[in-house]
N, CA, C and O atoms as a GROMACS GRO file, in nm:
protein
  620
    1UNK      N    1   0.082  -0.119   0.000
    1UNK     CA    2   0.000   0.000   0.000
    1UNK      C    3   0.088   0.127   0.000
    1UNK      O    4   0.057   0.225  -0.068
    2UNK      N    5   0.196   0.123   0.078
    2UNK     CA    6   0.286   0.238   0.082
    2UNK      C    7   0.351   0.261  -0.054
    2UNK      O    8   0.372   0.375  -0.095
    3UNK      N    9   0.384   0.153  -0.122
    3UNK     CA   10   0.446   0.164  -0.254
    3UNK      C   11   0.350   0.228  -0.354
    3UNK      O   12   0.390   0.314  -0.432
    4UNK      N   13   0.225   0.187  -0.351
    4UNK     CA   14   0.124   0.245  -0.440
    4UNK      C   15   0.106   0.394  -0.409
    4UNK      O   16   0.095   0.476  -0.500
    5UNK      N   17   0.104   0.428  -0.282
    5UNK     CA   18   0.089   0.569  -0.242
    5UNK      C   19   0.207   0.652  -0.292
    5UNK      O   20   0.188   0.765  -0.338
    6UNK      N   21   0.329   0.598  -0.284
    6UNK     CA   22   0.445   0.671  -0.332
    6UNK      C   23   0.442   0.690  -0.483
    6UNK      O   24   0.480   0.796  -0.533
    7UNK      N   25   0.397   0.588  -0.556
    7UNK     CA   26   0.385   0.603  -0.702
    7UNK      C   27   0.282   0.710  -0.738
    7UNK      O   28   0.304   0.789  -0.829
    8UNK      N   29   0.172   0.711  -0.667
    8UNK     CA   30   0.069   0.813  -0.692
    8UNK      C   31   0.124   0.952  -0.661
    8UNK      O   32   0.103   1.045  -0.739
    9UNK      N   33   0.194   0.966  -0.549
    9UNK     CA   34   0.256   1.096  -0.516
    9UNK      C   35   0.360   1.137  -0.620
    9UNK      O   36   0.368   1.254  -0.655
   10UNK      N   37   0.438   1.042  -0.668
   10UNK     CA   38   0.539   1.074  -0.769
   10UNK      C   39   0.476   1.122  -0.898
   10UNK      O   40   0.520   1.221  -0.956
   11UNK      N   41   0.373   1.054  -0.942
   11UNK     CA   42   0.303   1.098  -1.062
   11UNK      C   43   0.238   1.234  -1.041
   11UNK      O   44   0.242   1.319  -1.130
   12UNK      N   45   0.178   1.254  -0.925
   12UNK     CA   46   0.115   1.384  -0.895
   12UNK      C   47   0.219   1.496  -0.893
   12UNK      O   48   0.189   1.608  -0.933
   13UNK      N   49   0.338   1.466  -0.846
   13UNK     CA   50   0.444   1.567  -0.841
   13UNK      C   51   0.495   1.609  -0.976
   13UNK      O   52   0.548   1.719  -0.991
   14UNK      N   53   0.480   1.524  -1.076
   14UNK     CA   54   0.528   1.558  -1.209
   14UNK      C   55   0.420   1.622  -1.297
   14UNK      O   56   0.451   1.671  -1.406
   15UNK      N   57   0.297   1.622  -1.253
   15UNK     CA   58   0.188   1.679  -1.332
   15UNK      C   59   0.213   1.825  -1.371
   15UNK      O   60   0.190   1.859  -1.487
   16UNK      N   61   0.261   1.912  -1.281
   16UNK     CA   62   0.285   2.051  -1.323
   16UNK      C   63   0.387   2.062  -1.436
   16UNK      O   64   0.372   2.149  -1.523
   17UNK      N   65   0.489   1.978  -1.438
   17UNK     CA   66   0.586   1.982  -1.548
   17UNK      C   67   0.525   1.934  -1.678
   17UNK      O   68   0.553   1.988  -1.785
   18UNK      N   69   0.442   1.833  -1.670
   18UNK     CA   70   0.380   1.778  -1.790
   18UNK      C   71   0.279   1.877  -1.849
   18UNK      O   72   0.269   1.890  -1.971
   19UNK      N   73   0.206   1.946  -1.764
   19UNK     CA   74   0.104   2.039  -1.811
   19UNK      C   75   0.160   2.173  -1.857
   19UNK      O   76   0.095   2.243  -1.935
   20UNK      N   77   0.278   2.209  -1.811
   20UNK     CA   78   0.337   2.339  -1.844
   20UNK      C   79   0.424   2.327  -1.968
   20UNK      O   80   0.495   2.229  -1.985
   21UNK      N   81   0.419   2.427  -2.054
   21UNK     CA   82   0.499   2.428  -2.176
   21UNK      C   83   0.647   2.439  -2.141
   21UNK      O   84   0.687   2.534  -2.073
   22UNK      N   85   0.727   2.344  -2.185
   22UNK     CA   86   0.869   2.340  -2.154
   22UNK      C   87   0.957   2.398  -2.264
   22UNK      O   88   1.078   2.411  -2.246
   23UNK      N   89   0.899   2.434  -2.378
   23UNK     CA   90   0.980   2.482  -2.490
   23UNK      C   91   0.978   2.634  -2.497
   23UNK      O   92   0.883   2.699  -2.454
   24UNK      N   93   1.086   2.688  -2.552
   24UNK     CA   94   1.098   2.833  -2.568
   24UNK      C   95   1.173   2.858  -2.699
   24UNK      O   96   1.282   2.805  -2.719
   25UNK      N   97   1.115   2.938  -2.786
   25UNK     CA   98   1.178   2.965  -2.916
   25UNK      C   99   1.269   3.087  -2.904
   25UNK      O  100   1.227   3.192  -2.857
   26UNK      N  101   1.394   3.071  -2.947
   26UNK     CA  102   1.491   3.180  -2.950
   26UNK      C  103   1.501   3.226  -3.096
   26UNK      O  104   1.565   3.162  -3.179
   27UNK      N  105   1.438   3.338  -3.125
   27UNK     CA  106   1.432   3.384  -3.264
   27UNK      C  107   1.570   3.427  -3.316
   27UNK      O  108   1.596   3.414  -3.436
   28UNK      N  109   1.658   3.478  -3.229
   28UNK     CA  110   1.791   3.520  -3.273
   28UNK      C  111   1.872   3.402  -3.327
   28UNK      O  112   1.949   3.418  -3.422
   29UNK      N  113   1.855   3.286  -3.267
   29UNK     CA  114   1.929   3.166  -3.308
   29UNK      C  115   1.846   3.075  -3.397
   29UNK      O  116   1.898   2.978  -3.454
   30UNK      N  117   1.720   3.105  -3.409
   30UNK     CA  118   1.625   3.025  -3.485
   30UNK      C  119   1.623   2.879  -3.436
   30UNK      O  120   1.626   2.785  -3.515
   31UNK      N  121   1.618   2.864  -3.302
   31UNK     CA  122   1.609   2.731  -3.242
   31UNK      C  123   1.500   2.733  -3.134
   31UNK      O  124   1.460   2.839  -3.086
   32UNK      N  125   1.456   2.616  -3.100
   32UNK     CA  126   1.362   2.600  -2.989
   32UNK      C  127   1.432   2.515  -2.884
   32UNK      O  128   1.478   2.405  -2.912
   33UNK      N  129   1.439   2.567  -2.762
   33UNK     CA  130   1.504   2.495  -2.653
   33UNK      C  131   1.398   2.431  -2.564
   33UNK      O  132   1.280   2.467  -2.569
   34UNK      N  133   1.442   2.338  -2.485
   34UNK     CA  134   1.351   2.266  -2.397
   34UNK      C  135   1.400   2.280  -2.254
   34UNK      O  136   1.500   2.219  -2.216
   35UNK      N  137   1.332   2.357  -2.175
   35UNK     CA  138   1.350   2.371  -2.031
   35UNK      C  139   1.474   2.450  -1.986
   35UNK      O  140   1.479   2.492  -1.871
   36UNK      N  141   1.571   2.473  -2.073
   36UNK     CA  142   1.691   2.543  -2.026
   36UNK      C  143   1.680   2.694  -2.039
   36UNK      O  144   1.759   2.765  -1.977
   37UNK      N  145   1.586   2.745  -2.116
   37UNK     CA  146   1.562   2.890  -2.125
   37UNK      C  147   1.411   2.910  -2.106
   37UNK      O  148   1.330   2.852  -2.178
   38UNK      N  149   1.376   2.993  -2.010
   38UNK     CA  150   1.235   3.022  -1.982
   38UNK      C  151   1.223   3.170  -1.949
   38UNK      O  152   1.323   3.238  -1.926
   39UNK      N  153   1.101   3.219  -1.946
   39UNK     CA  154   1.083   3.359  -1.909
   39UNK      C  155   1.114   3.375  -1.761
   39UNK      O  156   1.090   3.284  -1.682
   40UNK      N  157   1.166   3.490  -1.724
   40UNK     CA  158   1.207   3.515  -1.586
   40UNK      C  159   1.088   3.505  -1.491
   40UNK      O  160   1.099   3.451  -1.382
   41UNK      N  161   0.974   3.558  -1.533
   41UNK     CA  162   0.856   3.553  -1.448
   41UNK      C  163   0.819   3.407  -1.416
   41UNK      O  164   0.783   3.376  -1.303
   42UNK      N  165   0.827   3.320  -1.515
   42UNK     CA  166   0.795   3.179  -1.493
   42UNK      C  167   0.897   3.113  -1.402
   42UNK      O  168   0.861   3.031  -1.318
   43UNK      N  169   1.023   3.149  -1.418
   43UNK     CA  170   1.127   3.089  -1.334
   43UNK      C  171   1.105   3.127  -1.188
   43UNK      O  172   1.110   3.041  -1.100
   44UNK      N  173   1.080   3.253  -1.163
   44UNK     CA  174   1.068   3.299  -1.026
   44UNK      C  175   0.941   3.247  -0.961
   44UNK      O  176   0.945   3.193  -0.850
   45UNK      N  177   0.828   3.262  -1.027
   45UNK     CA  178   0.702   3.233  -0.962
   45UNK      C  179   0.653   3.090  -0.980
   45UNK      O  180   0.573   3.043  -0.899
   46UNK      N  181   0.697   3.022  -1.081
   46UNK     CA  182   0.648   2.886  -1.104
   46UNK      C  183   0.754   2.782  -1.070
   46UNK      O  184   0.733   2.697  -0.984
   47UNK      N  185   0.867   2.790  -1.138
   47UNK     CA  186   0.968   2.687  -1.120
   47UNK      C  187   1.038   2.695  -0.985
   47UNK      O  188   1.068   2.592  -0.926
   48UNK      N  189   1.063   2.815  -0.936
   48UNK     CA  190   1.131   2.827  -0.807
   48UNK      C  191   1.049   2.760  -0.697
   48UNK      O  192   1.102   2.678  -0.622
   49UNK      N  193   0.924   2.794  -0.687
   49UNK     CA  194   0.838   2.735  -0.584
   49UNK      C  195   0.820   2.585  -0.609
   49UNK      O  196   0.826   2.504  -0.516
   50UNK      N  197   0.798   2.550  -0.735
   50UNK     CA  198   0.775   2.409  -0.769
   50UNK      C  199   0.895   2.322  -0.735
   50UNK      O  200   0.880   2.219  -0.670
   51UNK      N  201   1.015   2.362  -0.779
   51UNK     CA  202   1.132   2.277  -0.758
   51UNK      C  203   1.177   2.274  -0.613
   51UNK      O  204   1.229   2.172  -0.567
   52UNK      N  205   1.159   2.382  -0.540
   52UNK     CA  206   1.192   2.379  -0.397
   52UNK      C  207   1.098   2.284  -0.324
   52UNK      O  208   1.141   2.204  -0.242
   53UNK      N  209   0.969   2.292  -0.355
   53UNK     CA  210   0.872   2.199  -0.294
   53UNK      C  211   0.901   2.056  -0.336
   53UNK      O  212   0.892   1.964  -0.255
   54UNK      N  213   0.934   2.037  -0.463
   54UNK     CA  214   0.963   1.903  -0.514
   54UNK      C  215   1.086   1.845  -0.446
   54UNK      O  216   1.086   1.728  -0.406
   55UNK      N  217   1.192   1.924  -0.432
   55UNK     CA  218   1.314   1.876  -0.365
   55UNK      C  219   1.286   1.840  -0.219
   55UNK      O  220   1.334   1.737  -0.170
   56UNK      N  221   1.210   1.923  -0.151
   56UNK     CA  222   1.182   1.896  -0.010
   56UNK      C  223   1.093   1.773   0.007
   56UNK      O  224   1.122   1.686   0.089
   57UNK      N  225   0.985   1.766  -0.072
   57UNK     CA  226   0.888   1.657  -0.054
   57UNK      C  227   0.937   1.524  -0.109
   57UNK      O  228   0.910   1.419  -0.050
   58UNK      N  229   1.010   1.527  -0.220
   58UNK     CA  230   1.046   1.402  -0.286
   58UNK      C  231   1.192   1.364  -0.273
   58UNK      O  232   1.232   1.257  -0.319
   59UNK      N  233   1.274   1.449  -0.211
   59UNK     CA  234   1.411   1.407  -0.187
   59UNK      C  235   1.453   1.423  -0.041
   59UNK      O  236   1.490   1.325   0.022
   60UNK      N  237   1.446   1.544   0.013
   60UNK     CA  238   1.501   1.566   0.147
   60UNK      C  239   1.422   1.493   0.255
   60UNK      O  240   1.483   1.439   0.348
   61UNK      N  241   1.291   1.490   0.246
   61UNK     CA  242   1.212   1.415   0.344
   61UNK      C  243   1.240   1.264   0.332
   61UNK      O  244   1.266   1.201   0.434
   62UNK      N  245   1.234   1.205   0.211
   62UNK     CA  246   1.272   1.063   0.201
   62UNK      C  247   1.417   1.036   0.240
   62UNK      O  248   1.447   0.931   0.297
   63UNK      N  249   1.507   1.130   0.211
   63UNK     CA  250   1.647   1.113   0.252
   63UNK      C  251   1.657   1.105   0.404
   63UNK      O  252   1.726   1.018   0.457
   64UNK      N  253   1.589   1.194   0.472
   64UNK     CA  254   1.590   1.193   0.619
   64UNK      C  255   1.535   1.061   0.673
   64UNK      O  256   1.595   1.000   0.762
   65UNK      N  257   1.422   1.018   0.620
   65UNK     CA  258   1.361   0.892   0.665
   65UNK      C  259   1.453   0.774   0.635
   65UNK      O  260   1.470   0.686   0.720
   66UNK      N  261   1.514   0.772   0.517
   66UNK     CA  262   1.602   0.662   0.479
   66UNK      C  263   1.728   0.658   0.566
   66UNK      O  264   1.767   0.552   0.613
   67UNK      N  265   1.790   0.773   0.587
   67UNK     CA  266   1.912   0.777   0.668
   67UNK      C  267   1.882   0.735   0.812
   67UNK      O  268   1.958   0.657   0.870
   68UNK      N  269   1.773   0.784   0.869
   68UNK     CA  270   1.738   0.746   1.007
   68UNK      C  271   1.708   0.596   1.013
   68UNK      O  272   1.755   0.527   1.104
   69UNK      N  273   1.630   0.545   0.918
   69UNK     CA  274   1.593   0.403   0.919
   69UNK      C  275   1.715   0.313   0.903
   69UNK      O  276   1.734   0.219   0.980
   70UNK      N  277   1.796   0.341   0.803
   70UNK     CA  278   1.914   0.258   0.780
   70UNK      C  279   2.014   0.268   0.895
   70UNK      O  280   2.076   0.169   0.932
   71UNK      N  281   2.029   0.386   0.951
   71UNK     CA  282   2.120   0.402   1.065
   71UNK      C  283   2.072   0.320   1.184
   71UNK      O  284   2.152   0.258   1.253
   72UNK      N  285   1.942   0.321   1.208
   72UNK     CA  286   1.887   0.241   1.319
   72UNK      C  287   1.904   0.092   1.294
   72UNK      O  288   1.935   0.017   1.386
   73UNK      N  289   1.884   0.048   1.170
   73UNK     CA  290   1.901  -0.094   1.138
   73UNK      C  291   2.048  -0.134   1.156
   73UNK      O  292   2.077  -0.236   1.218
   74UNK      N  293   2.138  -0.053   1.103
   74UNK     CA  294   2.281  -0.082   1.116
   74UNK      C  295   2.322  -0.082   1.262
   74UNK      O  296   2.398  -0.169   1.306
   75UNK      N  297   2.273   0.013   1.338
   75UNK     CA  298   2.305   0.022   1.481
   75UNK      C  299   2.251  -0.099   1.556
   75UNK      O  300   2.321  -0.156   1.640
   76UNK      N  301   2.127  -0.140   1.526
   76UNK     CA  302   2.068  -0.256   1.593
   76UNK      C  303   2.144  -0.384   1.558
   76UNK      O  304   2.167  -0.468   1.645
   77UNK      N  305   2.182  -0.400   1.433
   77UNK     CA  306   2.257  -0.519   1.394
   77UNK      C  307   2.396  -0.520   1.455
   77UNK      O  308   2.450  -0.627   1.485
   78UNK      N  309   2.454  -0.404   1.474
   78UNK     CA  310   2.589  -0.395   1.530
   78UNK      C  311   2.591  -0.418   1.680
   78UNK      O  312   2.695  -0.455   1.735
   79UNK      N  313   2.480  -0.396   1.748
   79UNK     CA  314   2.473  -0.408   1.894
   79UNK      C  315   2.466  -0.552   1.943
   79UNK      O  316   2.505  -0.580   2.057
   80UNK      N  317   2.416  -0.642   1.862
   80UNK     CA  318   2.396  -0.781   1.905
   80UNK      C  319   2.532  -0.843   1.936
   80UNK      O  320   2.626  -0.830   1.858
   81UNK      N  321   2.542  -0.912   2.052
   81UNK     CA  322   2.670  -0.974   2.089
   81UNK      C  323   2.717  -1.073   1.982
   81UNK      O  324   2.636  -1.138   1.916
   82UNK      N  325   2.847  -1.082   1.967
   82UNK     CA  326   2.906  -1.168   1.864
   82UNK      C  327   2.952  -1.300   1.926
   82UNK      O  328   3.070  -1.318   1.957
   83UNK      N  329   2.858  -1.391   1.944
   83UNK     CA  330   2.895  -1.518   2.004
   83UNK      C  331   2.891  -1.632   1.905
   83UNK      O  332   2.984  -1.712   1.899
   84UNK      N  333   2.786  -1.641   1.829
   84UNK     CA  334   2.767  -1.753   1.736
   84UNK      C  335   2.835  -1.719   1.604
   84UNK      O  336   2.811  -1.613   1.546
   85UNK      N  337   2.920  -1.811   1.555
   85UNK     CA  338   3.000  -1.782   1.437
   85UNK      C  339   2.918  -1.763   1.312
   85UNK      O  340   2.935  -1.661   1.244
   86UNK      N  341   2.829  -1.855   1.276
   86UNK     CA  342   2.752  -1.845   1.153
   86UNK      C  343   2.662  -1.722   1.151
   86UNK      O  344   2.653  -1.653   1.049
   87UNK      N  345   2.596  -1.695   1.261
   87UNK     CA  346   2.505  -1.582   1.268
   87UNK      C  347   2.583  -1.450   1.269
   87UNK      O  348   2.534  -1.349   1.219
   88UNK      N  349   2.702  -1.449   1.325
   88UNK     CA  350   2.784  -1.328   1.329
   88UNK      C  351   2.828  -1.287   1.189
   88UNK      O  352   2.827  -1.168   1.156
   89UNK      N  353   2.867  -1.384   1.107
   89UNK     CA  354   2.910  -1.353   0.970
   89UNK      C  355   2.794  -1.299   0.887
   89UNK      O  356   2.811  -1.204   0.811
   90UNK      N  357   2.677  -1.359   0.901
   90UNK     CA  358   2.559  -1.310   0.828
   90UNK      C  359   2.521  -1.169   0.873
   90UNK      O  360   2.481  -1.086   0.792
   91UNK      N  361   2.533  -1.145   1.001
   91UNK     CA  362   2.501  -1.012   1.054
   91UNK      C  363   2.599  -0.909   1.001
   91UNK      O  364   2.560  -0.798   0.965
   92UNK      N  365   2.727  -0.944   0.996
   92UNK     CA  366   2.828  -0.853   0.943
   92UNK      C  367   2.801  -0.823   0.797
   92UNK      O  368   2.812  -0.708   0.754
   93UNK      N  369   2.766  -0.925   0.719
   93UNK     CA  370   2.734  -0.902   0.578
   93UNK      C  371   2.612  -0.813   0.563
   93UNK      O  372   2.608  -0.728   0.474
   94UNK      N  373   2.512  -0.831   0.650
   94UNK     CA  374   2.392  -0.746   0.645
   94UNK      C  375   2.427  -0.601   0.678
   94UNK      O  376   2.375  -0.509   0.615
   95UNK      N  377   2.512  -0.581   0.776
   95UNK     CA  378   2.554  -0.444   0.812
   95UNK      C  379   2.630  -0.380   0.696
   95UNK      O  380   2.605  -0.264   0.663
   96UNK      N  381   2.722  -0.454   0.635
   96UNK     CA  382   2.800  -0.401   0.523
   96UNK      C  383   2.708  -0.370   0.405
   96UNK      O  384   2.724  -0.266   0.341
   97UNK      N  385   2.614  -0.458   0.375
   97UNK     CA  386   2.523  -0.436   0.264
   97UNK      C  387   2.432  -0.315   0.290
   97UNK      O  388   2.411  -0.232   0.201
   98UNK      N  389   2.378  -0.304   0.410
   98UNK     CA  390   2.293  -0.189   0.442
   98UNK      C  391   2.372  -0.059   0.436
   98UNK      O  392   2.323   0.042   0.385
   99UNK      N  393   2.493  -0.062   0.487
   99UNK     CA  394   2.578   0.058   0.480
   99UNK      C  395   2.613   0.096   0.338
   99UNK      O  396   2.616   0.214   0.304
  100UNK      N  397   2.640  -0.004   0.254
  100UNK     CA  398   2.672   0.023   0.113
  100UNK      C  399   2.553   0.083   0.041
  100UNK      O  400   2.568   0.180  -0.033
  101UNK      N  401   2.435   0.027   0.062
  101UNK     CA  402   2.314   0.080  -0.001
  101UNK      C  403   2.291   0.225   0.041
  101UNK      O  404   2.259   0.310  -0.042
  102UNK      N  405   2.307   0.253   0.169
  102UNK     CA  406   2.287   0.389   0.219
  102UNK      C  407   2.388   0.486   0.158
  102UNK      O  408   2.350   0.595   0.115
  103UNK      N  409   2.515   0.448   0.155
  103UNK     CA  410   2.619   0.536   0.100
  103UNK      C  411   2.596   0.561  -0.050
  103UNK      O  412   2.609   0.675  -0.096
  104UNK      N  413   2.563   0.458  -0.125
  104UNK     CA  414   2.538   0.474  -0.268
  104UNK      C  415   2.418   0.563  -0.292
  104UNK      O  416   2.421   0.649  -0.379
  105UNK      N  417   2.312   0.544  -0.215
  105UNK     CA  418   2.193   0.629  -0.227
  105UNK      C  419   2.228   0.776  -0.204
  105UNK      O  420   2.189   0.862  -0.282
  106UNK      N  421   2.301   0.802  -0.098
  106UNK     CA  422   2.337   0.941  -0.066
  106UNK      C  423   2.431   0.998  -0.172
  106UNK      O  424   2.413   1.112  -0.214
  107UNK      N  425   2.530   0.920  -0.216
  107UNK     CA  426   2.625   0.970  -0.317
  107UNK      C  427   2.560   0.995  -0.453
  107UNK      O  428   2.597   1.089  -0.523
  108UNK      N  429   2.465   0.913  -0.489
  108UNK     CA  430   2.405   0.926  -0.622
  108UNK      C  431   2.301   1.036  -0.630
  108UNK      O  432   2.294   1.107  -0.731
  109UNK      N  433   2.221   1.053  -0.527
  109UNK     CA  434   2.108   1.144  -0.538
  109UNK      C  435   2.127   1.280  -0.470
  109UNK      O  436   2.061   1.376  -0.507
  110UNK      N  437   2.216   1.289  -0.373
  110UNK     CA  438   2.230   1.415  -0.300
  110UNK      C  439   2.292   1.528  -0.383
  110UNK      O  440   2.240   1.639  -0.377
  111UNK      N  441   2.399   1.506  -0.460
  111UNK     CA  442   2.460   1.620  -0.530
  111UNK      C  443   2.365   1.694  -0.624
  111UNK      O  444   2.357   1.817  -0.621
  112UNK      N  445   2.292   1.621  -0.708
  112UNK     CA  446   2.202   1.687  -0.802
  112UNK      C  447   2.091   1.761  -0.731
  112UNK      O  448   2.058   1.874  -0.768
  113UNK      N  449   2.034   1.700  -0.630
  113UNK     CA  450   1.924   1.765  -0.558
  113UNK      C  451   1.972   1.886  -0.478
  113UNK      O  452   1.900   1.985  -0.469
  114UNK      N  453   2.091   1.878  -0.421
  114UNK     CA  454   2.145   1.994  -0.349
  114UNK      C  455   2.177   2.108  -0.446
  114UNK      O  456   2.151   2.224  -0.415
  115UNK      N  457   2.232   2.075  -0.562
  115UNK     CA  458   2.260   2.179  -0.661
  115UNK      C  459   2.131   2.244  -0.712
  115UNK      O  460   2.123   2.365  -0.728
  116UNK      N  461   2.030   2.161  -0.737
  116UNK     CA  462   1.902   2.213  -0.782
  116UNK      C  463   1.840   2.304  -0.676
  116UNK      O  464   1.790   2.412  -0.707
  117UNK      N  465   1.843   2.261  -0.552
  117UNK     CA  466   1.787   2.341  -0.442
  117UNK      C  467   1.867   2.470  -0.424
  117UNK      O  468   1.808   2.576  -0.407
  118UNK      N  469   1.999   2.462  -0.427
  118UNK     CA  470   2.081   2.582  -0.412
  118UNK      C  471   2.056   2.680  -0.525
  118UNK      O  472   2.049   2.801  -0.503
  119UNK      N  473   2.042   2.629  -0.646
  119UNK     CA  474   2.015   2.715  -0.761
  119UNK      C  475   1.885   2.792  -0.743
  119UNK      O  476   1.882   2.914  -0.765
  120UNK      N  477   1.780   2.725  -0.703
  120UNK     CA  478   1.652   2.793  -0.690
  120UNK      C  479   1.642   2.879  -0.565
  120UNK      O  480   1.568   2.977  -0.564
  121UNK      N  481   1.714   2.844  -0.460
  121UNK     CA  482   1.714   2.929  -0.341
  121UNK      C  483   1.785   3.062  -0.366
  121UNK      O  484   1.745   3.164  -0.311
  122UNK      N  485   1.889   3.060  -0.447
  122UNK     CA  486   1.962   3.184  -0.473
  122UNK      C  487   1.913   3.259  -0.595
  122UNK      O  488   1.951   3.374  -0.617
  123UNK      N  489   1.827   3.194  -0.675
  123UNK     CA  490   1.782   3.256  -0.799
  123UNK      C  491   1.688   3.371  -0.770
  123UNK      O  492   1.585   3.354  -0.704
  124UNK      N  493   1.724   3.489  -0.821
  124UNK     CA  494   1.637   3.606  -0.806
  124UNK      C  495   1.632   3.685  -0.936
  124UNK      O  496   1.607   3.805  -0.936
  125UNK      N  497   1.654   3.616  -1.046
  125UNK     CA  498   1.648   3.683  -1.175
  125UNK      C  499   1.783   3.734  -1.222
  125UNK      O  500   1.789   3.812  -1.316
  126UNK      N  501   1.893   3.691  -1.158
  126UNK     CA  502   2.024   3.742  -1.195
  126UNK      C  503   2.074   3.692  -1.330
  126UNK      O  504   2.144   3.766  -1.399
  127UNK      N  505   2.041   3.570  -1.368
  127UNK     CA  506   2.090   3.514  -1.494
  127UNK      C  507   1.987   3.539  -1.603
  127UNK      O  508   1.921   3.447  -1.651
  128UNK      N  509   1.975   3.664  -1.641
  128UNK     CA  510   1.870   3.703  -1.735
  128UNK      C  511   1.931   3.776  -1.853
  128UNK      O  512   2.020   3.859  -1.837
  129UNK      N  513   1.882   3.742  -1.972
  129UNK     CA  514   1.928   3.816  -2.089
  129UNK      C  515   1.847   3.944  -2.102
  129UNK      O  516   1.756   3.970  -2.022
  130UNK      N  517   1.880   4.023  -2.199
  130UNK     CA  518   1.813   4.152  -2.216
  130UNK      C  519   1.667   4.142  -2.255
  130UNK      O  520   1.596   4.242  -2.248
  131UNK      N  521   1.619   4.026  -2.294
  131UNK     CA  522   1.481   4.013  -2.338
  131UNK      C  523   1.393   3.942  -2.237
  131UNK      O  524   1.286   3.892  -2.272
  132UNK      N  525   1.435   3.935  -2.112
  132UNK     CA  526   1.351   3.878  -2.007
  132UNK      C  527   1.349   3.727  -2.004
  132UNK      O  528   1.249   3.666  -1.966
  133UNK      N  529   1.460   3.665  -2.045
  133UNK     CA  530   1.468   3.520  -2.039
  133UNK      C  531   1.577   3.481  -1.939
  133UNK      O  532   1.680   3.549  -1.928
  134UNK      N  533   1.553   3.374  -1.869
  134UNK     CA  534   1.652   3.323  -1.775
  134UNK      C  535   1.705   3.190  -1.821
  134UNK      O  536   1.642   3.120  -1.900
  135UNK      N  537   1.822   3.154  -1.772
  135UNK     CA  538   1.887   3.030  -1.812
  135UNK      C  539   1.875   2.928  -1.699
  135UNK      O  540   1.895   2.962  -1.582
  136UNK      N  541   1.844   2.806  -1.733
  136UNK     CA  542   1.832   2.696  -1.637
  136UNK      C  543   1.961   2.616  -1.636
  136UNK      O  544   1.986   2.542  -1.731
  137UNK      N  545   2.044   2.627  -1.534
  137UNK     CA  546   2.163   2.543  -1.530
  137UNK      C  547   2.136   2.402  -1.479
  137UNK      O  548   2.229   2.322  -1.469
  138UNK      N  549   2.011   2.370  -1.447
  138UNK     CA  550   1.981   2.238  -1.392
  138UNK      C  551   2.021   2.127  -1.488
  138UNK      O  552   2.070   2.022  -1.445
  139UNK      N  553   2.001   2.148  -1.617
  139UNK     CA  554   2.039   2.045  -1.713
  139UNK      C  555   2.190   2.026  -1.714
  139UNK      O  556   2.239   1.914  -1.722
  140UNK      N  557   2.265   2.136  -1.704
  140UNK     CA  558   2.411   2.125  -1.699
  140UNK      C  559   2.456   2.059  -1.570
  140UNK      O  560   2.550   1.980  -1.570
  141UNK      N  561   2.389   2.090  -1.459
  141UNK     CA  562   2.424   2.029  -1.331
  141UNK      C  563   2.401   1.879  -1.334
  141UNK      O  564   2.485   1.802  -1.287
  142UNK      N  565   2.289   1.837  -1.390
  142UNK     CA  566   2.260   1.693  -1.398
  142UNK      C  567   2.360   1.624  -1.489
  142UNK      O  568   2.404   1.513  -1.461
  143UNK      N  569   2.397   1.689  -1.598
  143UNK     CA  570   2.496   1.632  -1.690
  143UNK      C  571   2.632   1.621  -1.622
  143UNK      O  572   2.699   1.519  -1.633
  144UNK      N  573   2.672   1.725  -1.551
  144UNK     CA  574   2.798   1.724  -1.478
  144UNK      C  575   2.798   1.612  -1.374
  144UNK      O  576   2.898   1.542  -1.357
  145UNK      N  577   2.687   1.596  -1.305
  145UNK     CA  578   2.675   1.490  -1.206
  145UNK      C  579   2.693   1.353  -1.271
  145UNK      O  580   2.762   1.268  -1.217
  146UNK      N  581   2.631   1.333  -1.386
  146UNK     CA  582   2.641   1.202  -1.451
  146UNK      C  583   2.782   1.176  -1.502
  146UNK      O  584   2.826   1.060  -1.508
  147UNK      N  585   2.855   1.280  -1.539
  147UNK     CA  586   2.991   1.263  -1.588
  147UNK      C  587   3.089   1.235  -1.474
  147UNK      O  588   3.178   1.151  -1.487
  148UNK      N  589   3.072   1.305  -1.361
  148UNK     CA  590   3.169   1.295  -1.252
  148UNK      C  591   3.138   1.186  -1.150
  148UNK      O  592   3.228   1.112  -1.111
  149UNK      N  593   3.013   1.175  -1.108
  149UNK     CA  594   2.979   1.087  -0.997
  149UNK      C  595   2.958   0.942  -1.041
  149UNK      O  596   3.015   0.850  -0.983
  150UNK      N  597   2.877   0.922  -1.144
  150UNK     CA  598   2.841   0.786  -1.183
  150UNK      C  599   2.963   0.703  -1.224
  150UNK      O  600   2.975   0.589  -1.179
  151UNK      N  601   3.056   0.755  -1.307
  151UNK     CA  602   3.176   0.673  -1.338
  151UNK      C  603   3.262   0.645  -1.215
  151UNK      O  604   3.324   0.539  -1.207
  152UNK      N  605   3.267   0.737  -1.121
  152UNK     CA  606   3.346   0.716  -1.001
  152UNK      C  607   3.289   0.602  -0.916
  152UNK      O  608   3.363   0.530  -0.850
  153UNK      N  609   3.157   0.586  -0.920
  153UNK     CA  610   3.094   0.478  -0.844
  153UNK      C  611   3.123   0.344  -0.908
  153UNK      O  612   3.138   0.243  -0.839
  154UNK      N  613   3.129   0.342  -1.041
  154UNK     CA  614   3.151   0.216  -1.112
  154UNK      C  615   3.295   0.164  -1.097
  154UNK      O  616   3.320   0.046  -1.124
  155UNK      N  617   3.386   0.248  -1.056
  155UNK     CA  618   3.528   0.207  -1.045
  155UNK      C  619   3.550   0.111  -0.932
  155UNK      O  620   3.663   0.068  -0.910
   0.00000   0.00000   0.00000
């Protein structure tokens, strides 16, 4: 039931992006961009509020719950006395596996979400061209994250 509720919340969280026009035509370059250039008014009043709420509700709150839960599990498994050989080895493997999952989760998802949150918290219309358009570095941040972090994890 919790899984179904999370899927419904995830879909509901993406509805504003799906319903809102993501393209912007740049007549000087004769190109149409997708999500990286938007009007300043839309960035400040729509995307800023939306992405801050999205980061808090769908990343930072689950991150807090996950870190607390995994830390408690690891702590509980580590507290049990080490007397029985077979059970001790399985417990150690469970602790290592839980710790690995937690570290990978934090390393993979935290940088992009922190950059996205920092970008929108500091955004006040400073990155604006003369025609009232703002630039979205979120696509560059996600690309940078995939280039730097993901290959480092695979090593």
